[in-house]
Residue, then its C-alpha position, 0 to 999 in steps of 0.5 A: m504574520t499573514k506571511i508567515r501563516t500563509a507559508y505554513t498553510n501552503q506546506l499543509h496542503e503541500l503535504d496533501d499533495r505529496m501524500a496523495a501522489f505517493g499513495t496513488m503511485a503506490a496503488k499503480d505499482v500494485l496493479l502493475c506488479g500483478t500484471a507483470l507477474c501474470e503475464g511474465n512481463a519482465s520489462l514491465a517489472r524492470d520498469i517498476l524496480g527502476g522506480r525505487p530510487s525516486a520512491e524512496r526519495d519521495r517518502r523521505s521528502i514527505e517525513d522531513l516535510c512533517m518534521n519540519l511542520l511539527l518542529l518549526q509551526q507546531p500545528l494543533g487541532r486538524d493540523i496536528r492530526l494531518v502531520t501525525a497521520t501522515f508521518r505514520a501512514v507514509p511507512d505502510l504506503a512505502r512497504i506497500d510499494e517495496m512489496s511491489r517491487d519484491v513481486c517484480e523481483t520474482a516476475i523476473d526470476t521465476p518467469g513460469v509463475a505467469e503459466s501457474a493455475a494460480a496466476p489468475v488468483l494472483k491477478e485478482l489479489s493485485q486488483v483488490v489490493e490496488a483498490m484497498v490501497q487507493r480507497a485508503v488514500d482517497a479517504f486520507v486526503t478527503r477526510d472521509a472516515a466512512l470511506a476508510q472503514e471500507v477498507e478493512p472488509m476488503d481484507d477478508e477478501v484479500d485472505a480468502l484469495f490468498s487461501r485459495a492461491v495456496t490451495t491451487v498450488v498444493d492441489g496442483l503439486r500433488e496432481g502434477g500439474e504445478s511445477a515444483y520450481d515455480a511453486p515457492g514464487v507463486l506462494m512468495a507473491a501471494k503472501y506480499f499481496e496478502r501483507m500489502g492489504d494488511h498494510a493498507v488497512i493501517v493506512a486507512d485506520w490512520a485516514a479515519f484518525r486524520a478525520e475523526g481524531v481516534i484510532e483503534q490500536a491493536s489492543g483494542v484501545c481507543h486513543g483520541v486527539 
């Protein structure tokens, strides 16, 4: 029995470690894709794109471990919250990382984005979103509900930066200082960062759930476990 419980405990620690590594990778890719986009660095963009198969394998391994724990170990209490929160949060982290690669494709296909007047805003967007993602992951791993609650207010800053990027592009087109060819790429990248922020908030919600057993759904109804 002791040997079985030790294996179970090791699996829980492994799940935490994998989640931390996957989340940190996603946060890093957010920052790097912003650099690739705003500096016109196609080589860096291709390097990030090359990590897609590995990221997909990592996501599947985390989900498989969650299912193994749920079906074979039947965790309870804090453990079930860890497994459930991980299973629900990892798709959002995966979506963040996938959108980082979408930004990289924009960097390659539309290198002129780096010359846009909105490029500094896009760079700032990537920095704020990276901080949101990393904070949400740190809150998840450390079971820090207070840290998790810091993420959602940061989304207001992301929304403001998104609006500024759109205004910069529109004003630039009106004044003839913005390329009509590059403008769609700028707007698309800004939207990707805005959506990444939304997903980071969801990860933070699951971090709070793991810590306290309560999560506020979109409907405003709180459910406890």
